[in-house]
C-alpha positions as CSV (number, residue, x, y, z in Angstrom):
1,M,-13.6,12.4,2.0
2,E,-14.2,10.1,4.7
3,H,-17.8,10.0,3.7
4,E,-17.1,8.6,0.0
5,S,-17.7,4.7,0.1
6,I,-13.8,4.3,-0.5
7,E,-12.4,0.6,0.1
8,V,-8.7,0.1,0.5
9,I,-7.3,-3.4,0.0
10,V,-3.7,-4.5,0.7
11,I,-2.5,-8.4,-0.7
12,T,1.2,-9.6,0.4
13,P,1.8,-13.1,-0.7
14,I,3.6,-15.1,1.7
15,N,6.5,-17.1,-0.3
16,L,7.1,-20.8,1.1
17,T,10.7,-19.5,1.7
18,E,9.3,-16.4,4.0
19,D,9.0,-16.8,7.6
20,V,5.1,-16.0,8.0
21,Q,5.8,-13.6,11.2
22,K,8.3,-11.5,9.3
23,V,5.9,-10.8,6.5
24,V,3.2,-9.4,9.3
25,I,5.8,-7.9,10.7
26,A,6.6,-5.8,7.3
27,V,3.2,-5.1,6.7
28,K,2.3,-4.1,10.3
29,N,5.6,-1.7,10.1
30,V,3.7,0.6,7.4
31,L,0.3,-0.4,8.2
32,P,0.1,-0.5,12.1
33,D,-3.6,0.0,12.9
34,S,-4.8,-2.7,10.3
35,E,-6.2,-6.0,10.9
36,L,-4.5,-9.1,8.9
37,V,-6.1,-12.2,7.5
38,I,-3.7,-14.4,6.2
39,R,-5.2,-17.0,3.6
40,K,-3.3,-19.5,1.6
41,N,-0.5,-17.8,0.4
42,N,-1.4,-14.1,0.8
43,L,-1.7,-11.9,3.9
44,Y,-5.1,-9.5,3.2
45,I,-6.1,-6.1,5.1
46,K,-9.5,-4.4,4.2
47,M,-10.1,-1.3,5.1
48,N,-12.9,1.5,4.1
49,N,-11.0,4.9,4.7
50,F,-7.6,6.3,4.3
51,N,-6.6,6.5,8.0
52,G,-4.8,3.2,7.7
53,L,-2.3,4.6,5.2
54,R,-1.5,7.5,7.5
55,K,2.2,6.0,8.1
56,I,2.8,5.5,4.7
57,K,1.5,8.8,3.8
58,D,4.2,10.4,6.7
59,K,6.8,8.6,5.0
60,I,6.4,9.8,1.7
61,R,8.0,13.2,2.6
62,S,9.9,14.4,0.0
63,K,8.4,16.1,-3.2
64,K,10.2,13.7,-5.6
65,T,8.7,10.6,-3.5
66,L,5.2,12.0,-3.6
67,A,5.2,12.9,-7.5
68,V,6.5,9.2,-8.3
69,L,3.7,8.0,-6.0
70,Q,1.3,10.2,-8.0
71,R,2.6,8.8,-11.4
72,I,2.0,5.7,-10.3
73,L,-1.5,6.4,-9.1
74,Y,-2.1,8.0,-12.4
75,N,-0.8,5.4,-14.5
76,N,-2.7,2.5,-12.7
77,Y,-6.1,4.4,-12.4
78,N,-9.3,2.9,-14.2
79,M,-12.7,3.4,-13.3
80,Q,-12.4,4.8,-9.5
81,S,-9.5,2.2,-8.8
82,T,-6.3,2.5,-8.6
83,W,-3.0,0.9,-6.8
84,F,0.4,1.1,-5.8
85,L,3.2,-1.3,-4.6
86,L,5.7,-1.3,-1.8
87,N,9.0,-2.9,-1.3
88,K,8.3,-5.9,1.6
89,Q,11.8,-6.2,2.5
90,A,12.1,-2.5,2.9
91,A,8.7,-2.7,4.9
92,F,10.3,-4.8,7.5
93,S,13.0,-2.5,8.3
94,D,10.4,0.1,8.7
95,V,11.2,1.9,5.6
96,V,8.4,3.1,2.7
97,V,9.8,2.2,-0.8
98,L,7.8,2.2,-3.7
99,V,8.4,-0.1,-6.7
100,E,6.7,0.6,-10.4
101,N,6.7,-3.4,-11.1
102,E,6.4,-6.4,-8.9
103,N,10.1,-7.4,-10.5
104,E,11.6,-4.9,-8.3
105,S,10.6,-6.5,-5.0
106,P,12.1,-9.9,-5.2
107,L,9.8,-11.7,-2.6
108,G,6.8,-9.8,-4.1
109,P,5.6,-6.5,-3.2
110,I,2.9,-4.9,-1.3
111,K,0.2,-4.2,-3.0
112,I,-2.3,-1.5,-2.0
113,T,-5.5,-0.6,-4.2
114,V,-7.7,2.3,-3.5
115,N,-11.5,1.7,-4.7
116,G,-14.3,4.2,-5.2
117,C,-12.5,7.3,-5.2
118,E,-11.7,9.8,-7.9
119,L,-7.9,10.1,-8.3
120,E,-7.8,14.0,-7.5
121,R,-9.1,13.2,-4.2
122,I,-6.6,10.6,-3.4
123,N,-3.7,13.0,-4.3
124,E,-5.0,15.6,-2.3
125,W,-5.2,13.1,0.9
126,F,-1.3,12.2,0.4
127,E,-0.7,15.9,-0.5
128,K,-2.0,17.3,2.8
């Protein structure tokens, strides 16, 4: 899978009421080995493989949570691209909580988009 031309993009809003460092901590808790870029009111990460998602994968241990993630990935899949959302406040506490829509995360979610990969390959990676 690492030979595929994949791209993982993470975007997180930074609200005016939020401490930028707390948003950085939240994202670093779930994506520890990533390089962050802050532009305007958003925090961005771009990766060329799945390795940066390993901590999220490790924290999604239960079959029920994995099934929810797979359903979300399936529902959002289009033309070798899919995405899922994490609760930013939970991430600050080093907990991975999937959210199904942006309204479930009052301060805005962490959006993780995977481009250039078949859905089956993404699911296989999370299952291993």
